[in-house]
ZAMARGU-4260 file (C-alpha; in steps of 0.2 Angstrom, whole numbers, plus 5000, padded with zeros to 4 digits):
<rodrens>
0) 4911/5196/4866 | 4915/5178/4865 | 4896/5173/4867 | 4891/5185/4853 | 4905/5177/4841
5) 4899/5160/4846 | 4880/5165/4843 | 4885/5171/4825 | 4894/5155/4821 | 4880/5145/4827
10) 4868/5154/4816 | 4879/5152/4801 | 4880/5133/4804 | 4861/5132/4804 | 4860/5142/4788
15) 4873/5130/4780 | 4862/5115/4785 | 4846/5122/4778 | 4855/5126/4761 | 4862/5109/4759
20) 4846/5100/4763 | 4836/5111/4752 | 4848/5109/4738 | 4848/5090/4739 | 4829/5090/4740
25) 4828/5100/4725 | 4839/5089/4715 | 4829/5074/4720 | 4812/5082/4715 | 4819/5087/4698
30) 4824/5069/4695 | 4806/5064/4695 | 4797/5079/4688 | 4807/5085/4673 | 4812/5077/4656
35) 4825/5063/4656 | 4841/5071/4649 | 4850/5055/4646 | 4849/5045/4630 | 4836/5034/4638
40) 4836/5018/4648 | 4840/5002/4639 | 4825/4991/4639 | 4824/4972/4641 | 4817/4970/4623
45) 4831/4980/4615 | 4844/4968/4621 | 4834/4952/4621 | 4836/4939/4607 | 4819/4937/4598
50) 4823/4921/4588 | 4815/4904/4590 | 4824/4891/4600 | 4824/4872/4597 | 4829/4859/4610
55) 4838/4845/4603 | 4835/4831/4615 | 4847/4816/4619 | 4836/4804/4609 | 4837/4814/4593
60) 4820/4823/4595 | 4817/4841/4593 | 4806/4852/4603 | 4802/4871/4602 | 4805/4879/4619
65) 4802/4896/4627 | 4818/4905/4633 | 4820/4908/4647 | 4813/4892/4655 | 4817/4876/4664
70) 4816/4859/4657 | 4818/4841/4663 | 4836/4837/4660 | 4846/4825/4671 | 4861/4831/4681
75) 4877/4830/4671 | 4868/4828/4655 | 4871/4841/4641 | 4856/4851/4635 | 4857/4858/4617
80) 4847/4872/4611 | 4847/4878/4593 | 4843/4894/4584 | 4846/4902/4567 | 4852/4920/4566
85) 4841/4932/4556 | 4847/4937/4539 | 4848/4955/4544 | 4858/4951/4560 | 4871/4963/4563
90) 4875/4963/4582 | 4892/4960/4589 | 4888/4949/4604 | 4877/4935/4610 | 4875/4932/4629
95) 4867/4920/4641 | 4869/4918/4660 | 4876/4902/4667 | 4867/4895/4682 | 4881/4884/4689
100) 4883/4877/4671 | 4896/4874/4658 | 4892/4883/4642 | 4898/4882/4624 | 4893/4892/4609
105) 4894/4885/4592 | 4891/4895/4576 | 4888/4886/4560 | 4896/4871/4569 | 4912/4880/4574
110) 4915/4882/4593 | 4915/4901/4595 | 4915/4902/4615 | 4916/4890/4630 | 4914/4894/4648
115) 4920/4880/4660 | 4930/4883/4676 | 4935/4865/4679 | 4954/4870/4676 | 4953/4886/4687
120) 4942/4882/4702 | 4951/4873/4717 | 4936/4863/4723 | 4918/4859/4719 | 4911/4851/4703
125) 4901/4866/4696 | 4906/4881/4686 | 4900/4897/4695 | 4886/4907/4689 | 4890/4921/4677
130) 4886/4929/4660 | 4895/4921/4645 | 4897/4932/4629 | 4900/4925/4612 | 4907/4937/4599
135) 4897/4938/4582 | 4896/4949/4567 | 4886/4953/4551 | 4895/4938/4543 | 4885/4926/4555
140) 4868/4932/4548 | 4858/4917/4543 | 4869/4904/4552 | 4864/4891/4565 | 4869/4894/4583
145) 4870/4880/4595 | 4871/4882/4614 | 4876/4868/4625 | 4872/4869/4644 | 4878/4856/4656
150) 4876/4856/4676 | 4881/4844/4689 | 4868/4849/4700 | 4850/4843/4698 | 4843/4860/4704
155) 4851/4870/4689 | 4851/4856/4676 | 4839/4861/4662 | 4839/4879/4667 | 4839/4890/4651
160) 4841/4909/4655 | 4837/4923/4644 | 4848/4926/4628 | 4854/4943/4624 | 4861/4950/4608
165) 4868/4967/4604 | 4882/4978/4609 | 4892/4970/4624 | 4892/4987/4633 | 4874/4990/4631
170) 4870/4972/4638 | 4881/4976/4653 | 4873/4993/4655 | 4856/4984/4655 | 4862/4971/4668
175) 4869/4985/4679 | 4853/4996/4679 | 4843/4980/4682 | 4854/4972/4696 | 4867/4986/4700
180) 4857/4993/4715 | 4858/4977/4725 | 4877/4976/4721 | 4879/4994/4727 | 4869/4990/4743
185) 4880/4975/4746 | 4896/4985/4744 | 4889/4998/4756 | 4885/4984/4768 | 4902/4977/4767
190) 4910/4994/4770 | 4898/4997/4784 | 4901/4980/4792 | 4920/4983/4792 | 4918/5000/4799
195) 4906/4994/4812 | 4918/4980/4818 | 4933/4992/4819 | 4923/5005/4828 | 4916/4993/4840
200) 4934/4986/4844 | 4940/5003/4846 | 4926/5007/4858 | 4930/4991/4867 | 4948/4996/4870
205) 4943/5013/4876 | 4929/5008/4887 | 4937/4991/4892 | 4921/4982/4888 | 4913/4972/4874
210) 4900/4981/4863 | 4886/4970/4855 | 4888/4981/4840 | 4903/4972/4835 | 4893/4956/4833
215) 4881/4965/4823 | 4895/4971/4812 | 4899/4953/4809 | 4881/4949/4804 | 4881/4964/4792
220) 4898/4958/4785 | 4891/4940/4782 | 4876/4947/4774 | 4886/4959/4763 | 4898/4945/4757
225) 4883/4934/4753 | 4874/4947/4743 | 4890/4951/4733 | 4892/4932/4730 | 4874/4931/4724
230) 4876/4947/4713 | 4872/4945/4695 | 4887/4956/4690 | 4899/4949/4702 | 4911/4945/4688
235) 4913/4963/4686 | 4919/4965/4704 | 4932/4951/4706 | 4943/4942/4694 | 4938/4925/4701
240) 4919/4924/4704 | 4920/4906/4707 | 4929/4908/4724 | 4917/4922/4728 | 4903/4911/4725
245) 4910/4898/4737 | 4913/4911/4750 | 4895/4916/4748 | 4889/4898/4754 | 4902/4898/4768
250) 4894/4914/4774 | 4877/4906/4774 | 4883/4892/4784 | 4891/4904/4797 | 4876/4915/4798
255) 4869/4908/4814 | 4885/4911/4823 | 4886/4931/4823 | 4867/4931/4825 | 4868/4921/4841
260) 4882/4931/4847 | 4873/4947/4844 | 4856/4942/4852 | 4865/4933/4867 | 4874/4949/4871
265) 4858/4959/4870 | 4850/4947/4882 | 4865/4948/4894 | 4868/4929/4892 | 4852/4923/4899
270) 4850/4910/4885 | 4869/4907/4883 | 4867/4888/4883 | 4854/4887/4870 | 4863/4899/4858
275) 4879/4889/4861 | 4871/4874/4854 | 4866/4883/4839 | 4884/4890/4837 | 4891/4872/4839
280) 4879/4865/4826 | 4883/4879/4814 | 4902/4876/4815 | 4899/4857/4813 | 4888/4860/4798
285) 4901/4871/4790 | 4914/4857/4793 | 4903/4843/4785 | 4897/4853/4771 | 4914/4859/4767
290) 4921/4842/4767 | 4907/4836/4755 | 4911/4851/4744 | 4929/4848/4744 | 4927/4829/4740
295) 4915/4833/4726 | 4902/4822/4734 | 4889/4836/4736 | 4892/4855/4732 | 4887/4869/4744
300) 4872/4872/4733 | 4866/4854/4736 | 4868/4855/4755 | 4861/4873/4756 | 4844/4867/4763
305) 4853/4861/4779 | 4861/4878/4781 | 4844/4887/4778 | 4836/4875/4791 | 4850/4881/4803
310) 4846/4899/4800 | 4827/4895/4802 | 4831/4887/4819 | 4841/4902/4824 | 4827/4914/4819
315) 4815/4903/4829 | 4826/4903/4844 | 4829/4922/4844 | 4810/4924/4843 | 4807/4912/4857
320) 4820/4919/4869 | 4813/4937/4866 | 4795/4931/4870 | 4802/4921/4885 | 4811/4937/4892
325) 4795/4948/4889 | 4784/4936/4898 | 4796/4936/4913 | 4797/4955/4914 | 4815/4957/4907
330) 4817/4974/4899 | 4821/4973/4880 | 4828/4988/4871 | 4815/4995/4858 | 4828/4999/4845
335) 4837/4982/4846 | 4820/4973/4845 | 4813/4982/4830 | 4829/4980/4821 | 4830/4962/4824
340) 4812/4959/4819 | 4815/4968/4802 | 4832/4959/4799 | 4825/4942/4803 | 4810/4944/4792
345) 4821/4949/4778 | 4831/4934/4780 | 4816/4923/4780 | 4809/4931/4764 | 4826/4929/4756
350) 4829/4911/4761 | 4811/4906/4756 | 4812/4915/4739 | 4827/4905/4733 | 4814/4891/4730
355) 4803/4901/4720 | 4814/4912/4710 | 4830/4906/4701 | 4839/4923/4701 | 4839/4931/4719
360) 4848/4946/4723 | 4848/4948/4742 | 4838/4965/4741 | 4828/4959/4756 | 4843/4955/4767
365) 4852/4971/4762 | 4837/4982/4767 | 4834/4973/4783 | 4853/4974/4788 | 4853/4993/4784
370) 4838/4996/4795 | 4845/4985/4809 | 4862/4994/4807 | 4855/5011/4809 | 4844/5006/4824
375) 4859/4998/4832 | 4870/5013/4829 | 4856/5024/4837 | 4855/5012/4852 | 4874/5011/4854
380) 4876/5030/4853 | 4862/5032/4866 | 4871/5019/4877 | 4888/5027/4875 | 4879/5044/4880
385) 4872/5035/4895 | 4889/5028/4900 | 4897/5044/4898 | 4884/5053/4908 | 4885/5040/4922
390) 4904/5040/4920 | 4904/5059/4922 | 4892/5058/4937 | 4904/5045/4945 | 4919/5056/4941
395) 4910/5071/4948 | 4905/5062/4964 | 4923/5055/4965 | 4930/5072/4962 | 4919/5080/4975
400) 4924/5067/4988 | 4942/5069/4983 | 4940/5088/4985 | 4932/5086/5002 | 4946/5073/5007
405) 4959/5085/5000 | 4952/5100/5009 | 4952/5090/5025 | 4969/5084/5022 | 4975/5101/5018
410) 4968/5108/5034 | 4976/5094/5044 | 4992/5097/5035 | 4992/5116/5040 | 4989/5111/5058
415) 5002/5097/5058 | 5015/5108/5048 | 5016/5119/5063 | 5019/5105/5075 | 5032/5097/5063
420) 5043/5112/5065 | 5047/5106/5082 | 5050/5088/5086 | 5043/5091/5104 | 5026/5095/5098
425) 5026/5084/5082 | 5010/5073/5082 | 5002/5083/5095 | 4985/5085/5086 | 4985/5067/5080
430) 4987/5061/5098 | 4974/5074/5105 | 4962/5067/5091 | 4965/5049/5097 | 4962/5054/5116
435) 4947/5064/5112 | 4940/5048/5102 | 4943/5038/5118 | 4932/5050/5128 | 4918/5050/5115
440) 4917/5031/5114 | 4914/5031/5133 | 4900/5043/5130 | 4893/5030/5118 | 4894/5041/5102
445) 4892/5033/5085 | 4907/5031/5074 | 4902/5045/5062 | 4901/5057/5076 | 4918/5051/5083
450) 4926/5053/5066 | 4920/5071/5065 | 4926/5074/5083 | 4944/5067/5078 | 4944/5078/5062
455) 4939/5094/5073 | 4953/5089/5085 | 4966/5088/5071 | 4962/5106/5068 | 4961/5113/5085
460) 4978/5122/5085 | 4977/5127/5066 | 4977/5145/5072 | 4995/5143/5078 | 5000/5146/5059
465) 4997/5164/5063 | 5009/5165/5077 | 5027/5169/5074 | 5040/5155/5075 | 5051/5164/5087
470) 5037/5164/5100 | 5031/5146/5096 | 5048/5139/5097 | 5056/5151/5110 | 5067/5140/5122
475) 5064/5151/5137 | 5049/5158/5147 | 5037/5169/5137 | 5033/5186/5143 | 5016/5192/5146
480) 5015/5201/5129 | 5021/5185/5121 | 5008/5174/5130 | 4995/5186/5124 | 5000/5183/5106
485) 5000/5164/5109 | 4982/5166/5116 | 4977/5174/5099 | 4979/5157/5090 | 4961/5152/5096
490) 4953/5167/5088 | 4964/5165/5072 | 4960/5147/5071 | 4941/5150/5072 | 4943/5163/5058
495) 4952/5151/5047 | 4939/5138/5050 | 4923/5149/5050 | 4918/5144/5032 | 4922/5125/5034
500) 4906/5114/5032 | 4915/5097/5030 | 4917/5096/5049 | 4903/5100/5061 | 4908/5111/5077
505) 4926/5113/5070 | 4926/5132/5073 | 4919/5130/5091 | 4933/5117/5094 | 4947/5129/5088
510) 4940/5144/5097 | 4935/5137/5114 | 4947/5122/5118 | 4956/5134/5130 | 4941/5139/5140
515) 4940/5134/5158 | 4925/5126/5166 | 4926/5139/5180 | 4925/5153/5167 | 4943/5159/5169
520) 4949/5153/5151 | 4951/5162/5135 | 4946/5170/5123 | 4928/5172/5128 | 4928/5167/5147
525) 4914/5154/5144 | 4909/5144/5159 | 4902/5127/5162 | 4891/5120/5148 | 4892/5137/5139
530) 4908/5129/5133 | 4904/5118/5117 | 4905/5099/5121 | 4918/5097/5107 | 4929/5110/5115
535) 4927/5103/5133 | 4933/5085/5127 | 4948/5092/5117 | 4953/5103/5132 | 4955/5087/5143
540) 4965/5078/5129 | 4975/5093/5124 | 4981/5096/5142 | 4985/5077/5145 | 4996/5077/5129
545) 5004/5093/5134 | 5009/5086/5151 | 5015/5069/5144 | 5025/5077/5130 | 5043/5082/5132
550) 5046/5101/5129 | 5062/5111/5125 | 5061/5118/5143 | 5056/5102/5153 | 5055/5083/5152
555) 5038/5074/5152 | 5029/5074/5168 | 5027/5058/5178 | 5011/5048/5177 | 5005/5052/5194
560) 5009/5070/5193 | 4998/5071/5177 | 4984/5060/5185 | 4984/5072/5201 | 4984/5087/5190
565) 4968/5082/5180 | 4960/5076/5196 | 4963/5092/5206 | 4957/5103/5191 | 4941/5093/5188
570) 4927/5106/5190 | 4939/5121/5188 | 4949/5119/5172 | 4940/5103/5166 | 4922/5097/5164
575) 4921/5086/5180 | 4911/5072/5170 | 4924/5072/5156 | 4939/5072/5168 | 4932/5057/5178
580) 4930/5048/5161 | 4948/5051/5157 | 4954/5047/5174 | 4944/5030/5172 | 4953/5027/5156
585) 4970/5031/5164 | 4966/5019/5179 | 4961/5005/5166 | 4977/5009/5156 | 4968/5012/5140
590) 4977/5028/5136 | 4993/5024/5126 | 5005/5039/5128 | 5018/5044/5115 | 5032/5035/5124
595) 5022/5019/5126 | 5017/5020/5108 | 5035/5021/5102 | 5040/5006/5112 | 5025/4997/5107
600) 5028/5000/5088 | 5047/4996/5089 | 5045/4978/5093 | 5034/4976/5078 | 5018/4971/5088
605) 5009/4988/5088 | 4998/4997/5076 | 5005/5009/5064 | 4998/5025/5070 | 5004/5036/5056
610) 4991/5039/5043 | 4995/5043/5025 | 4992/5062/5029 | 5006/5061/5042 | 5018/5052/5030
615) 5014/5066/5017 | 5017/5079/5030 | 5033/5071/5036 | 5040/5071/5018 | 5035/5089/5016
620) 5043/5094/5032 | 5059/5085/5028 | 5060/5096/5012 | 5055/5111/5022 | 5068/5108/5035
625) 5081/5104/5022 | 5078/5122/5015 | 5077/5129/5032 | 5094/5121/5036 | 5102/5128/5021
630) 5095/5146/5025 | 5099/5144/5043 | 5118/5143/5041 | 5130/5158/5041 | 5138/5160/5024
635) 5154/5166/5030 | 5158/5154/5044 | 5148/5139/5038 | 5140/5138/5056 | 5122/5138/5060
640) 5114/5155/5063 | 5108/5162/5080 | 5090/5156/5080 | 5094/5138/5075 | 5110/5137/5086
645) 5101/5143/5102 | 5086/5131/5099 | 5098/5116/5097 | 5108/5121/5112 | 5092/5123/5123
650) 5086/5106/5117 | 5103/5098/5121 | 5103/5106/5138 | 5087/5097/5142 | 5095/5080/5139
655) 5113/5081/5145 | 5125/5090/5157 | 5139/5100/5149 | 5146/5117/5147 | 5140/5132/5138
660) 5154/5143/5131 | 5151/5161/5125 | 5165/5166/5113 | 5170/5183/5107 | 5183/5189/5094
665) 5192/5204/5101 | 5197/5219/5091 | 5186/5215/5076 | 5182/5234/5074 | 5200/5239/5074
670) 5204/5227/5060 | 5190/5233/5050 | 5195/5251/5052 | 5213/5248/5048 | 5212/5235/5035
675) 5195/5234/5029 | 5180/5222/5032 | 5189/5208/5022 | 5202/5207/5035 | 5189/5205/5049
680) 5179/5192/5038 | 5195/5182/5037 | 5197/5182/5055 | 5179/5177/5058 | 5181/5163/5045
685) 5196/5157/5053 | 5187/5156/5070 | 5172/5148/5062 | 5183/5134/5054 | 5191/5130/5071
690) 5174/5129/5079 | 5167/5119/5064 | 5178/5104/5070 | 5167/5102/5085 | 5150/5102/5077
695) 5149/5083/5077 | 5149/5082/5095 | 5143/5099/5101 | 5131/5113/5096 | 5140/5128/5088
700) 5133/5144/5081 | 5137/5162/5076 | 5126/5174/5086 | 5131/5188/5075 | 5145/5200/5073
705) 5160/5194/5083 | 5150/5183/5095 | 5149/5164/5095 | 5140/5151/5106 | 5145/5133/5109
710) 5137/5119/5120 | 5147/5104/5123 | 5138/5089/5131 | 5145/5076/5142 | 5162/5083/5145
715) 5172/5086/5161 | 5179/5103/5166 | 5196/5097/5161 | 5190/5093/5144 | 5181/5109/5141
720) 5196/5118/5147 | 5207/5108/5134 | 5194/5112/5120 | 5193/5131/5123 | 5212/5133/5126
725) 5215/5123/5110 | 5204/5134/5100 | 5213/5150/5107 | 5230/5142/5103 | 5225/5137/5086
730) 5218/5154/5082 | 5234/5163/5089 | 5245/5151/5078 | 5235/5154/5062 | 5233/5173/5064
735) 5251/5175/5063 | 5251/5170/5045 | 5240/5185/5041 | 5248/5201/5047 | 5231/5211/5045
740) 5222/5200/5058 | 5236/5200/5071 | 5226/5211/5083 | 5213/5198/5084 | 5211/5186/5099
745) 5197/5175/5106 | 5189/5177/5123 | 5178/5165/5131 | 5165/5164/5146 | 5160/5146/5152
750) 5145/5141/5162 | 5143/5123/5169 | 5126/5116/5164 | 5116/5103/5173 | 5103/5093/5164
755) 5087/5103/5163 | 5094/5120/5167 | 5085/5135/5159 | 5095/5140/5143 | 5093/5159/5147
760) 5100/5158/5164 | 5115/5148/5158 | 5117/5160/5143 | 5118/5175/5155 | 5131/5167/5166
765) 5142/5163/5152 | 5140/5181/5145 | 5145/5188/5162 | 5160/5176/5163 | 5165/5182/5146
770) 5164/5201/5151 | 5175/5197/5166 | 5188/5191/5154 | 5186/5207/5144 | 5189/5217/5159
775) 5205/5208/5163 | 5215/5209/5147 | 5205/5198/5134 | 5212/5183/5125 | 5208/5171/5139
780) 5193/5162/5147 | 5184/5161/5163 | 5171/5150/5172 | 5156/5158/5179 | 5158/5149/5196
785) 5174/5158/5198 | 5165/5175/5198 | 5154/5169/5212 | 5169/5163/5222 | 5178/5179/5220
790) 5162/5189/5223 | 5163/5197/5206 | 5147/5198/5196 | 5130/5205/5199 | 5136/5218/5213
795) 5154/5219/5210 | 5155/5235/5200 | 5167/5243/5212 | 5180/5231/5209 | 5176/5230/5191
800) 5179/5249/5190 | 5196/5248/5198 | 5201/5235/5186 | 5194/5245/5172 | 5204/5260/5178
805) 5220/5251/5178 | 5216/5243/5161 | 5213/5260/5153 | 5229/5267/5160 | 5239/5252/5153
810) 5230/5249/5137 | 5219/5257/5124 | 5216/5243/5112 | 5198/5239/5116 | 5184/5247/5107
815) 5166/5252/5113 | 5150/5253/5103 | 5148/5272/5103 | 5156/5285/5091 | 5173/5283/5101
820) 5181/5266/5101 | 5190/5260/5117 | 5207/5265/5111 | 5202/5283/5108 | 5192/5283/5124
825) 5208/5278/5133 | 5218/5292/5125 | 5205/5305/5130 | 5205/5297/5148 | 5224/5299/5149
830) 5222/5317/5143 | 5209/5322/5155 | 5218/5314/5169 | 5233/5325/5165 | 5222/5340/5164
835) 5214/5336/5181 | 5231/5334/5189 | 5237/5350/5182 | 5222/5361/5184 | 5215/5353/5199
840) 5198/5350/5190 | 5188/5335/5196 | 5183/5322/5183 | 5174/5306/5187 | 5174/5289/5179
845) 5156/5281/5179 | 5152/5263/5175 | 5134/5259/5170 | 5129/5241/5171 | 5112/5233/5165
850) 5108/5219/5177 | 5095/5205/5176 | 5081/5207/5190 | 5082/5193/5203 | 5070/5177/5198
855) 5068/5183/5181 | 5075/5180/5164 | 5077/5190/5147 | 5080/5184/5130 | 5093/5190/5119
860) 5082/5202/5109 | 5076/5210/5125 | 5094/5213/5130 | 5099/5220/5114 | 5085/5232/5114
865) 5089/5237/5132 | 5107/5241/5127 | 5101/5251/5112 | 5089/5261/5123 | 5103/5264/5136
870) 5115/5270/5122 | 5102/5283/5116 | 5098/5289/5134 | 5117/5292/5138 | 5119/5301/5121
875) 5104/5312/5125 | 5108/5316/5143 | 5127/5319/5145 | 5135/5335/5141 | 5146/5338/5125
880) 5161/5339/5136 | 5158/5322/5143 | 5164/5306/5135 | 5156/5289/5133 | 5160/5272/5126
885) 5153/5255/5127 | 5164/5243/5137 | 5155/5227/5136 | 5138/5220/5130 | 5131/5225/5147
890) 5141/5240/5152 | 5146/5258/5147 | 5160/5269/5153 | 5157/5288/5155 | 5169/5302/5159
895) 5161/5317/5168 | 5172/5332/5165 | 5172/5344/5180 | 5156/5337/5187 | 5150/5341/5205
900) 5151/5324/5214 | 5134/5328/5223 | 5125/5330/5206 | 5131/5313/5199 | 5116/5304/5206
905) 5105/5317/5197 | 5114/5315/5181 | 5112/5296/5182 | 5094/5297/5186 | 5091/5308/5171
910) 5100/5295/5160 | 5090/5280/5169 | 5074/5289/5168 | 5076/5292/5149 | 5081/5274/5148
915) 5065/5268/5157 | 5054/5279/5146 | 5062/5272/5130 | 5064/5254/5135 | 5050/5250/5147
920) 5059/5234/5152 | 5058/5231/5171 | 5068/5215/5171 | 5084/5223/5165 | 5089/5236/5179
925) 5102/5249/5177 | 5114/5253/5191 | 5131/5263/5191 | 5147/5265/5201 | 5159/5279/5200
930) 5176/5285/5206 | 5187/5300/5205 | 5200/5299/5191 | 5213/5305/5204 | 5210/5290/5215
935) 5217/5277/5204
</rodrens>
C-alpha cells in the first residue's frame, strides 16, 4: 500500500511541474504575440530636449554644438552651453547626466540648480556621475538656459550628455527601461554572490574542506558591486552614490585577487607562486591608487588603466596556466573551463569598451558571471554528489568491516563469557589461540592463515554456552551422564558456527578438537589425517593449557608431567608431527604458561596480552558477576546460597587446609508447627547473623531449609572448636529472648580438610559427623575422625540403633521427614512397646541407611534424589499398621507391627527393589539393621 501511495504522489508532482512550465511558457509567448496593453513605452525622442545649444567658449566666442557630444575642454575649466526654451515650453523638468562633473543650471541668469559634491564626499576631487534635474515651468518659456559643466579629469572634461525635458517621472521611467535591466542583473549578482559565499562557507564547515565556489562567490560579488557602481540609476539605489562610485573602483582594483584564488583552487595549487605575484601586485596597486585618490593627486578614474592592465595580466596568466596544464595532461573540469572562458571574455570586452563608449553598464560582465555561476553551481553539486557517493562507499566499507569485526568479537565474547564464569578457565581460549599460533609458525604458515587459526581457536569451546552451569562448574567428579552432556559442546559449537564465513575452518575446529589421532575421540571418531588440521593443532594446545591451568579440583600439573603426557600420547591422542613441534617449543622454552605470563607482566617488562575484547569481556563479566552475586544470596539470612557457597568452599579447599563444618538447626519444623513459619524464620535469621560474622575469613552459606555449611581455612582444631562452640553458645543465649524459638538448637558435624582434598568426600564426612550428633541428643558438635576411632560410621548401624532406641524412650522432640514427626513417632513407639509387652506381640524397630559406595562420590543433588526415592519406596511397600519417620538426612526408622522376623529380609528387599527401580543410583547403597523392641 505504501508503494501505491508513493506512486500516486509522484504522478501528482509531475503533473504540477508540467502545469507550471506550460503556464510560464504561455505567458512568455503572449508577451510577444499579442497587443501591448500598457500606455506605451516612453521613447527617447519624447523625453529628449530638441532645442539648439551654443557653446560659449572661454575666449568669448560662440559655437553651435551637437548634444550629446564631446569637445576639447581642459580639465578643471568650466564649459558653458546655452539654449533658449521654446515659447510653447510647458515642461516641469530639465535633466542632464553628470560624468564626474559639477553642474549648474541658470535660467534667465538665475541659478536654478547646482550639483557639486565637494562638501559631501570624503575623498577625491571629482563629483560622482549622476542625473541632475532642474525644475522648470510654463513661466520659463522663451527664457535663456545656461548649463555650466566642470570636471577635474581630462577624460570627462568637455563631455556633454543628452539633455532631457519633460515630467521627471517620465524621464526616470525612460532611464529605467533603458538601463534598468543591467541594474536588476547587478542586484541579482550581488544577492547570488552573497548566497554563494555563505553557502560555500557552510559547506566548508560541514565537509571540513575549502570549496572553490567560495572564491567564485567573491568574484561575483566584486563584479556585482562594480556593476551597481556603474549603474546609470545608482542614485535611486543608494543615498550617497559618490561612495558607491569609489567602491566600484576599489572592486576593479581587487578583481585579480578572487580570480587568482578561484583559478588557483581549480588547478590544485600547481601555479600558486605565479598567482601569488598577481595577488601581491593587486594589493600593492590598491594601496598606491587609494593613496593617490585620497591625497587628490589622481582619482581612481585616472589610475584605472593600471587596474585594467592588472586584470589583463590576470586573464593572460589564467589562459596560459590552463594551456600549460592541458599540454601536460592535467585533467581540467569542463564546466569550470567553459565558465571561465565566458567570464574572462566578458571582462575583456567590458574593460575594452570603456575606451570607446562613454556610458558603459556592465552587461557583458553580468552575463558572463551568471553563466560562470550556473556552471560552477552544477560542477559543485556534481562534486558534492561524488563526495557523498565516495563517503557513502567508504562508510559502507567501514560499516562492513566493523560488522565483520563486531561479529568476530561477539563470537569471541560468547566463548570467553563461558570461561569468565570461572576464574580457573578464564583466558583459556585466548591462550589456546596463542599456543596454536606458535605451532602454525613452525609449520611456516603466513600471517593471514595464522590469524585465521587464532580466530578459530578463540571459538573452539563456544559450544559450552549450551552446557548447564552446574555441570560446567561442578566441583566434584562428573558422572557418565554428565560427561556425555559435556561432550555435546563440540556438536553445539559446530551448529552455532555453521553459517560463519568470516573464519575459514572454524566449524571444523569447534567440532573436531576432541578427536583423537587413534580414532577414539569424539564426536565422530575420526582418525589420523581424517581429523582437520586446524582441529589437530588446537587439540595439542587445548590439552597443554588444560594440564597447566589450575582447576577447582586440582592444582596445575608439573612441567615434566605435562611434557611426559604429551610425549606418551603422540600418535595416540595427538598428531605425532604436531606433538613433536610442541615438545620442541617446550624444550626451547618458547611456550609462556599463564603463571609465567603473570610473573612476566607484574614487573612491567612483559607484553600486555589482554586485548580490547578481553577488556570488554572483563567489564561485562564484572557486571554479570555483580548481578549473580546479588541473586546468589539468601534473602532471609544474608548468606550465599548453596551453589555459590559450595563452589567457593571447593575452591578454598584446593588452596588451604582447614575445617569443613556442617551445621543444622534442630526442631525447626516443631517451631513452624507451633508458632508459624515466622518463628522459624527468626531462628534461621538469628543463626545466619551469627554465621555472618565469620564471612570475612571463611566460606559460609545456607544449603537450604535448616542446613548451613562453613569452611574455615588455616585454623587449628582448638580454634574451630572455639568457633563452633561460640556460635552455639551465642545462639542459645539469643534464643532465650524469644520464647517462640526456645526449642531451637544448633548441631554441627566437623571434618578436617587437608589442602587438595575432594570437596564431596569432606562434605559427606561432615554430614556423617552431624548425624552422629543428631543420634546422641542434638545441640552439640562432633569431629568425623572420632567416628572412625569409635568405629561408628559406615557400618555402625547396630550401635546406632541401640542409641536411637534409648533416645526414643527418653525423648520425642526430634522430627522426621514423613507424615509423622519424630515426637509423634516416639509416642507411637512407646505405645506399641506397651502393647507388645502386654499382649506378647512382636514388633521390630528397623533403621534404613543410605551409604556411599566405596571409592565413589555423589553430589548433593544425587543424595536428595535418592532420599526422595527411598521415602516413596517405604511408603509404597510397608503396611498401614507399620509406622515410619525420617531420622536423619541419610536414615529412616520403621516400626514393623507384629512382623515375622524371618520375613523382615523379604520386606526390606521389596522396599530396596522399589528404591532401585525408581532411583537407579548404584553409588548410594541402602542397608538396614533391626532389633526387637523388647530387647532394648
